[in-house]
C-alpha positions, 0 to 999 in steps of 0.5 A: 450522510447523516449519522442515522443513515450511516448506522442503519445498514448495520441492523438491516438486511439478511444479516440482522438475524445472525447479528441478533443471535450473536448479541443474544449469545453475549447477553446469555453469557453475561446472565449465566456469569451473573447467576454463577457469581450470585450462586456463591453470594459474591454478586449480591446478598439480596440473591441469597435465596438461590444459595439456600435452595441449591444447598437444600436440593443437594442435601437430599442426595449428599451429606453436608460437606458433599452438598457444599462441594457440589454447590461450588462445583456447579457454580464453577461450571456455570461461571465457565459456561457463562464466560464461554458463551460471552466470549463466543458472542463478543468474538462474533459481534466483533467480527461482524463489526469489522466486516461491516466497516471493512467489507474486504475483511477475511480473517480473525476479527480481533487481529484484523481490527488491531491491524487496521487501527495500527495501519490507520495510525501510520505515517502519511507517506507520499511516494513519487515515481513510476515503473516497477520501482514505485510498485515495489516500494508500495508493496512494502509500505502498505504493510506499515501504513494505509495513509499512502499517496502514490504520485505516478509519472504519465510519460510512458509511451510504450507497449499497451499504454502507447497503443491506448494513447494513440487509439483513445487519446488517454493518459498511459495507464500502465504505471498506474495499473501497477501501483493499483495492484501493488496497493490492492487488498482484493483477492488474488484472482482479481489482481491476477486478472488485472495484470493478465496480458494477452500474449501470442494472440493476433489482432488488436488484443495482442500485447494488451494488459486486461488492467489497461483495458479496464482502466480505458473502459472506466475512462469511457464510463466516467468521462474522466481519467482521475475519476476512472482511477478512483473507481478502479481503486474501489474495485481493488480495495486499495490501501491509500490512493494513486494519482497521476502527476498531471491530467494533461497529455505530455511527452518526455523529451531528452537532450543527448550527449551529442546534442540531439533531441529525442522525443518519447520515452521508448525512443530515449531508452532504446538509444544507446547515447548518454542522456544529458537532460530530460524535459516535458513537452509541453512544459506548462502542464498543470499538476493535480490539486490533490497531488500538491495537497498530498505533498503538503500534508505528508509526513514522509516523501519517498522519491524512487526507486525507478528509472532515473530519467524516465520514471523518477525525474518526469513527475518532478518536472511537472510545474509546482510539484518540486516546489511543493516538495521543497516547501514541505516539512516532511522527511524526504528520501530518495531510494537509489536503484540497485542495478544500472539500466542500459541506455539510461544509467550506464555505469552510474554510481549512487551519487551520480543518480543523485546528481542527475536528479538535482541537475534536471529538477534544479532543486534539492528535493530530498535530504536522505539517500537510501542506498543498497550496500549488499552486493548480489552473488557473482553468478547474478552479476555476470548474468546482468553484465551480459545485458549491459547492467551492473551493480550501482556502487554505493559511494556513500562518502560522495553523497555525504560530501554533497551535503546529503544524509546517506543511509546504507542498508541491505535492501535487495532480494535475490532470486533469479533477479536482483531487485529491491525487497519491498519489506526491507525498503519499508523498514528502512523508511519507517526507521527514518519516519520515527 
């Protein structure tokens, strides 16, 4: 698009009159300020006639001293009026410009403009994973930079996503939907709609998420999953972008500790057997070109948090992804889980999470390990124990013995559940990025 065509929308349409009024207000403010300054002969001696006539006018009603005081008071009042008019016009013009460059803008113009510039100058962060862990990370990171690429696993086969895989042969949208909502700048009503799930209903809609159905509809409209995500991203006005690790249909398989092999994420998680290793079926899927490019251009690559075997490892198994991360000069960080997960990471410490990733990927894909050192309250620990979950021990020394840099910090947020605090994770990552 040419420069003239890009600029033209600023000056056409129903907003033209309002913007012209703001510009006129700014010009009037400058004019009144100039008049006030010239009134006191501070702007130009060539305009001294204004001073002479004002003095003559006030002498009709006041003595010499009173006329001089009145002249100065009038000049001061004009100067204040000019400053106010100029400020009013400039503020509203700035707000209109911010609205023009960022249609989703609501709020104070100067603060929004400064914030937008700060986010645009933030580090280029690539986040790899899936599930609720990745979306939690993105909720914090988007307040520190808008240069974000989320690379999401596509092996989920449960719930609404699993049904759409079967019915439409499309990639699972669930994890991608969560990431889109996490990065969204759209109004809350829109994100609430996107996350709404039909519960208690009978028939084909029961259990489906509205967001999953909208993604499925957009796939039908665009004919392509990647383009569908790009269009939904515009609707939600997300900061950054969300990419599937691959556009190929792929399933997750796991070899269990007894030698059996299970197929499908749901079946793997529901098994109480300990997982030995996971792999993709088929294994020769093709990574998205934009994924490899994003990794190559990243300043920081964040892996996790999330289910170690079913969210964190799968996108790293896509051929070329782990290799691209190894070759990238970016700072590489793994964010370890806070609590273990039944049937997947039972009794695993932080170092065992690290060992599981390296053992399955076959490469060292991170240099830093971010672990939580704050223990949840006893009540919550007992509550989690009833469901077979326990606090992930932050065995920092064992991680360092593996040749990695362990960073321990308070990363949790406690309400009725124990989870990562998005802002605390973002703060810890930004410290590493400096």
